[in-house]
N, C-alpha and C positions, 0 to 999 in steps of 0.2 A: 137717176144710174148715168148719167152723161159723164159723169168723172170716172167712174171703170172707166170708162174708154179711152181714158187720157195716159193707162200705168205703163210705167215702163218694158215691161212684160209683154205689152200690147204689142208696142213698138218696138220689140225683138219681134213678136211673130209677126206684126207688118212688114219687116225690111228697116230700111233703110242702113245706118251705121251700124246697129246694134247686131249682133249676134241670134239667131237665132236661140227661140226658147227652149230648154233644159229642163227636164223636169223635174227638178227644184224651184226653177219660176213658179210650178203651178203647183207644186205646195209654198210658196210665199203668199202667192193671191190666193190658197182656199184657207190661210191661217187671217190671211189679214181679215178676209169680208168671212169668215165662218159665224159671226155674233149675228150679221145680216140675210143669214138662210134660212129659211123655210125649216121644220125638222125632215121633210122631205129629201130637200137639197144637200140636209147636213148628213145625213144617212146616204148620198148618195158620192157628198167628199170625199169622206173617209173610207167609202170602200174603194177611188179613186185614190186615197193615201198606201193604204195598205196594199192592192192592188196596181198597181205602175206597168207593172208586164203586161200583167194581159190585159190593161187596156189597151196596149197596143198593139196586140194579135188583135182581136175581136171586132166583131162589131158593135154600133151602138144597143141594138137589140139584148145579144147575146151582155156586152155589160149592164146592160139595165137589167135584165134579167138576173145577174148572181148578185147586184148592188140590190135586190127586192125593189124598185121602184121602177114606173115607167119608163119605155122611151122618149119620151118629151119630158121627161125630170133630164135627164142629160144634157139637152140642147138647155136645156132655162138653168143648169150648172154652168156651164161653157157661159153664156151671156149675163149669166149676175157676175162671171168673175171677170169681162169686159172682152172675155172674145167671140168673135161670127161666130161659131156653132161649133157641135161637135167633137169637127175633123180638129179643127183646132187645137180642140183638147188632148184628144188623143197624139199628134203632132209631134208631139217632144217623147214621146214615147215610145212610137215606133222610131223614128231616127234616133232615138240610143238603143235598141233595140239593133237596128240594122248596123250600128256602129258595129255592132260585138258578132254581129257574123261577118265583119267586112275585114276581124282582127283572127283569121285563126290561129294565124304560129302560138298569140297570147296563148290559147288556150291549152296550144298541144304544148308549149313549151311549160304550164301550170302544170297540165297532166304529167309530163316525162318526171319534171322535181318531186311533184308526188310520188312518182315509180319509184324513184333512185331512192327515196324517202323510203319508203313502204310506209307513207299513210294511209290510217284507217279512219275511220268512225270516230274513232276515242280521239285520235290526231285534229280532226277536223271539227269535233264540239270540245276537246281542248280550247284551243284555237278560235272560238266565238263564246266560249264562257270569257275567253280574256278582256275581247272586246266589250263582252255583255258592261264586264265592272270597269272597263277605259271610256264606257261612257257614261259614268256619272260624272265628269266631271268636262266631259265634250257636250251633253247638253245643257249643262247647268252652269249658271255663268256664276262667276266669282261671288264668292257671298250668298251666295240664295239658300245653301245647307246650313250655313251659318248663321240666316234670320229665318230660315224654318227655329230654330233650335231656339232660339227668342222668345221666338213666338210659342212652341212649344211648354220654356218654362216662365211666359209670364202666366198660361192660363192657368184657371180655379183646378181644374181636374184635365186629364186627354185621356178621348176613346178614342180605343185602336180597333178599324173592324175590315176584318181578309176574311175572304171563303173561296170553299172550293181550292184551290192550290194556293192561294194571296194569303189559307189562313197562320200557315206556318212562319210567313212574314208578321202579320200583325202578334202573332204570338210572341217572336221574339220584341219584337221591338216594346213588345209591355211587360215581358219580363226585365228584361236590361233597362228603361225608361222607369220602373216601380223602383230597380239598385239603387238608380243614380236621385230620384226625388219621392216618389211613394203618392204618386197620385194619376194615376195611368189606373185605366177600368178597358178590361178587354169586351167588346160587345158579340154577342153570339146570339145564335137567334134557334134555340130549343122551344118549340112548341109555338113558333110563328111568334115567342117571349122579344122581339129586336124595334120592335115601330116602342111597344113602352121603353124601355133602353135607353132607345132616343129623347124621347119626350121630358127626361130627366137633365138635359142636359142643353144650357142656355150659353148668351151671348159670351159671358164670361168663360166657356170654357171653350176646346178642340177635339175636333173629330178629324182624326189620321184616317185617311182609307187607302187602302191599299188596292189595286187591281188591274189588270194587263188584258188586253185583249184572247179569247171570246170573254166580254163582259162581263161577270156574274149579276143580273138581274136585280137581284136583294141588296148591293151596295151599289147599285146605282141607282134605285129608288130610294134606299135609307143616304144617301149625300145630300138629292134633289129635296129629300124631307127635311135635314138638318139647315139646307141652304135657306129655303122658305121659312124654317123658326129663326132664320140671325143665329145660326152657329155655324164659326167658322170653322172651314176647312183646309186641310193641308192634306193633298192626296199625293200618294206617289202613283206613278204610272206609265206607261210605256207613249203614248202621245202628247203633245199636245194639245188634239182632238179627241180625246179622251170625254167620255161622258164625266165621268167621277173628274177630271182638271174645267172642266166649265162652269161656272159659279164658282170652283172653291176660290179660298183666301189666296192660294197660294199651290203652285202645285211643281215638286221634283220628278223630272224624268229618266225615264233610266232602258234597256234596249232588251230587248227578250229572243231576241233572234236564237235560232238553233238549227245545225239542219237534224236534227231529229225531230221524230213525230211532233213532242212537244215543243211547247212555246219552255223558253231557258228561264230558271228562277234566279239566276246567279248576278244577272244585273241592281233585283229586286233587293237582294242579300245583300248586297255590295253596298247599295244604297243605306238601305235600312244600318247598316252597322257604320256608313260613314255617318249618319244622319245621328248617332246616336251618343258617335265619338264628339261630334259638334258639345250637343249637351254638355257632355261633360266637360270640354275644355272650354265650355259660357259659363258651364254651373255657377263657379265658386266654390266659396268654404260652404254656404251650404249644401249644396251636392257632396264634396267630401266629407262633408260630419257627417250625411245621410250614409253616402257608400258606407264609413265607417262601422256606425247606428250597427247595419246591416249584413257583413262581414260578420264582427262580434255575434248576431244570433243566431248566424248561421252556422257556425262553430263551437258553436254552445250548442245547440241539436243535432252536431255529426253531422250536418248535410251530404258531405263529401267523404267518401271513403277514405279512411288514412293508416288502414293496415298496411304493414308494408309487404312489397309484393318479393316473393321469390323468385331468382331464374330457378326455369324449371329444370329438375335431374335427371338427364338421361344414362335410361336403363346400360347397364357394364356391359360389354357386348361379351358372349360366352367363346 
């Protein structure tokens, strides 16, 4: 453990020439040491990443209770990250909140501008959705989506899994990938058959799993089972600390921020579309030929509505 106490982040905390630690420094420490943490410490770390504002406001016991761990676990987490104790862990978040409180003019200005523009929940929602779309390039290093596309193209078959809110994303990936390659399978869980479907995957296949907080237990367990069986996993998720990202061959990240009660699916959908676009771009002649055959088949089956739509006739005024 001695090397942890020599990190640059700790030197920020203890003073010297470096500035004090910021919340992002804590996040970096957590990601750096996450693999070395016990399951209970990982649970606490995930809570810290998702609830930094709460951490800055409340006591160690209240934070531990919300994280679902003991108070002593919060102290152990701080020390595992190379910090003296819980107060050092909390201080960057408390200081960030204090800065916000010291700058009321910024909040007043924002409120006045919002009132002048007649901002509504829909406007706030749209702004969050734009940011979620932008997160696909901000959270994933250049070339990472293309690398995931190549992984899909190399695989014997690609199984797509997303449950609850993520099912629509998995279905879209399965449908569009099927148009391009035809080697996809959509996994689902009728009558608890998901385990049997996973058993059909091997080391030459790929499981593409989609999930975001709160993570669906069946999806997390399916990913863990696949990793144990040697099946490569491509995770589409909202955090590098997501339980489906740990152990995955590759993880692509998106933001799910929303002012609404529900987490947004806009970032996940944008990432899925970017991934399929990369598959199409890198698939070469094989993808073009397969897509042409699929389109011809759909046209022969009259899959799409082709009857001309006439403009509505307005009744004559009497």
